[in-house]
N, C-alpha and C positions, 0 to 999 in steps of 0.2 A: 421416539426419543427416549433415552434412558440415562440414568446417572451411574457413573462408575468411579471407583476409588483410583487415585493416581498420585503417588508420592506424597501421601498425607493430605491430599485435597480431593474434592469431588468435582469431576469434569463431566461434561455432557457429550453424549454420543448420538448421532443420527445415522440411520440406515435408510437411504433413499435409492431404491433400485440397486444398481451395481455399486453405488458410491457410499462410503462411510466418512463422516465428518466428526472431528473431535474439537471441542472448544471449551474455554474457561471465560465466559462472557464478563464476569465481574472484574477480571484482571485485563484491562486494556481492550475489552470487547474483541478479544483475540481468538481467531480460529487457529488451531495448532496443527492439525493434520487433515489432509484429504487423500483418501486412497480408493482405488477401484479394483473390484474383483473381476478378473477376466474370465473368458469362456472356459479356459482350461483349469480354473480354480486358483490360479496364481493371483497374487495381489501386487498391484503397481502403486507406489506412492506418487501422488501428484504434488502435493505440498509437503516439503521436507520438514521433519521434526527429529532432532537428535536423540540418541540414547542418553538419559540423564539419571542422576542419583538424587537430585534435589531440584526444587523450583525456586531456590534462592536467586535473587537478581533476575526475576522472571523476564523483565522487559529487555534485558541484555541477551537473552537466549536467541541464537540465530536459527530461526525456523518459524514456520507458520506464516501468519500475516500480521505483523505489527501495524497498527493504525497510526498515521502521522497527522497530528492536528495541534494547533491551528496552521502551522507551517511545516513544510518538508525540508529535510536536510539541515544545513547550517545557516543560521542567520547572523548578520553582522550589523554593527552600528559604527560607521566611519572607521572601518578596519578592525574593530574589536569583535571577536567571535563570541557567540552565545548571548548577544544582545540584539534588540531591535528598537526602533524609534517609532512611536505611534503618531497618529496624525495631529496630535496636540503638541508634538515636539518632545514628549516625555520619553526618556530612555528607560527600557525595561529589560529584565532578563528573559531569555528564551533558550531552554535546553535543546540539544541536538534532536531533531525530528519532533520537537514540540512537547506536548503535555499528556497526550492520550495514552501512549503506549505504556507509560509507567503509572497511569491513573486508575482510579476506581470507577466502575460503572454499575448502574442499577438496571437489572433486567426488567423491561416493561412489556415484552412480548416473548412468549415461549410456546412453541407448538411443534407439530411433527415435521414442519417444513423449514424451521430455522428459528431465529430470535432477533429481537431488537433490544439494544442496551443504551441507556442514557448516561453521559459523562457526569460525574459528581465532582466538581472542581474542589481541590483542596487548597491549602494556603499558598502553595507554590503556584498553582494555576491562577489564583485570584490576583497574585502580585504580578504575574507575567502577562495576563490577559484579562484585564478588569472590566469585563462587559457583562451585561445581563442577557443570557442566551441559553438555549437548549441545543446540545449537540448529541445526535442520535446516530448510532451505527446499526444497520439492519442487514441481515443475511437471509437469503432464500436459497435453499439447497435443492438440487435437482439430480436426476439419475446420472447424468454425465456433465454436470456443470454446477455453477453457482452464480448468484447475483448478489452484489453488495452495494449498499447505498450509504453515503455520508450525508447527513442532513443537518444544516445549521439554521436555527430560527432566532431572529433578533427580537428580544423582549424589551429592549431599551430605546432611548430617544435618538441615538446617533448611529450612523452606519458602522458595521463591524467588518474589518478586513480578515480574510482568510485565504489559504491556499493549501488544502489538505491533500492526503493521498494514502497510498498503500506501499508496503515493503514485502511483497510476496516472495517467499523462498521456495523455488520450484526444484524438485528432485531432478537433477541432470547429471549423468544420463539416466533415463528412466527405464531402459532395457539393458539387460546383462550383455556385456561384451562390447558395448558401444562407448564412444568418447565424445567430447564436444565437437569434434570434426564431423560427427554424424548428424548435427543439428544445424538448422538454418533459421535465422530470425528475420522477419520481414516487418519493418517499421516505416511506413510512408511519411517520413518527416521532411518538412521543408527546411529545417535548420537543426544543427547540432551545436552543443556548447560543452565546455568544461567549466567547472567552478573554481575560480582562482582563489588562492589562499587569503586574499584580501576581501573576498565576497563578490567580486565582479564576475559577470559571465563573459567568457572569452570564447572565440571560435573553436569549435571542436573538430574532430577528424572528418575528412571527406569519406563518406560511406555510400555504398550502393544500396539499392532497395532490398537485396537479399544478401545477408552476410552470414558467414560461418560463425557459430557461437565460439569457435576457437580463436577468432580474431581478437587479439589483446586490446585493440583500440576501442572495442566496445565497452571495456571496463570503466565504470564511472563516467559514462557519457550520457548527456542530457539530450534527448530527441524531442523536438517540439514542432508546433505547426502541423499536427497530424492531419493528413488528408483522409476524410471519412471516419476518423476516430476508431479505426480498426487495424489491428496488427496481429501477428501470429508467430508461433514457434513450431517448427516441423522437424520430426525425426525422419530424415530422408530415406533410410532403408525401408522403413515400414509405411511411410507416408502418414503416420499418426501425427496429429497436431493439436496444439492448444490455441484456441482462437479467442481474442480479446476484443471487447467493444466498450468504449467509454462514452459518457454522456453528461450533459449539464441541464439543469432546470432553473429557470428564472435568473439567468445571468447572461450578460452580453459578452463577457470575456471568452475568448476561444483559444487559449494557450495550452490546451491539453498536452501533457508531457509524459514521456516514458523514460525512466532511468534504467540503464543496464549495468549490473554490478555483480561481482563475486569477490571473495576474499583471496583465493589462491587458485592456481591451476588444478590443484588436487581436491578442492572443495567439492563435496557431494551435492552442492546446490548452485543454482544460478538465479539471481534476483532480477525479476522483470517487474518494474514498479510504476504503475499508473499514478500520475500526480495531476493536480489541477493546474500546475504551472511549475516553472523552474525554481530552484532553491533561492533563498534570500529575496523572496518576492517583495517584502515591505520596502527594501532599500532599492532594488533594481527596477521595481514597478513593472515587472514582466510576470504575467500569470497571477496577479493579485486581484482577487474578487472582493466585492463589497456587498453585504446584505443590509438592505435598508430597514429602518424601523418597522416592526410588524411584519416583515417579510421572511420568507424561507427560501433557501437555495439548496440544491442537491447536486452531488457528484456521484455518478453511478458507474460501476464496472461489472460487465458480464463476461464470464470465462466459461468456455465449453470445450470439452474433449471430443475431437472428431476423428 
């Protein structure tokens, strides 16, 4: 692991086998880029990171892996966006994708294999999510993959609700000369949803188990009820693939979710987002988890290049 200068900041770089990882843990516990050096010496970007001139508005940069906590996507309270109602009936603010991606973190582990960073709630976070807790994001980097863990520990006297996740921006196409038509995504979901403008979950498109990434119906679709908690993206000409596996610790909820999204047909990335549950979980009560007093829950995601 080494420290390198980048646009007026110091970021961290890990070289683990064929893989290189770049991160700025203090800013959102965010990994910025993951690339792999191939046998012919060429470099393939796995996680997309754009060319930039500044890190201003860091949390709005489309790239890397923004961490979404305590809730993913948009939350609503009785039709009003960017609010939620806690279990005491109190209405509270909640920004898009929660508080972590724009928040500050404190590094509590740093070694040759990755890092762990603990969220440091500011005034915005304390007003929106007024619990006594520790939220820690941990990464373990490998030669052809990585493992990331979201951990919430309840230090207070009452259960804490959460439904966190990730917003991975993957470079697609990852090989020269290919298009999205050359990629197939396989998500064994029992149910798909769309998120209505009033916050409700409505039925999503009917999809088959193997869909071309060029299918526009995939954009902004919520896939849930995952069988086996495993899914994958394959480049069909080469058969190279990214394989994902999600897991839970100490929770009975089993609403693991994947959101597929991209901004435009020409965007150089496609987002494959493992979440603990669908958006607006406090109101819809789908995918909402509770951590009891003195308890810890974890949501894990493992990604491997095969």
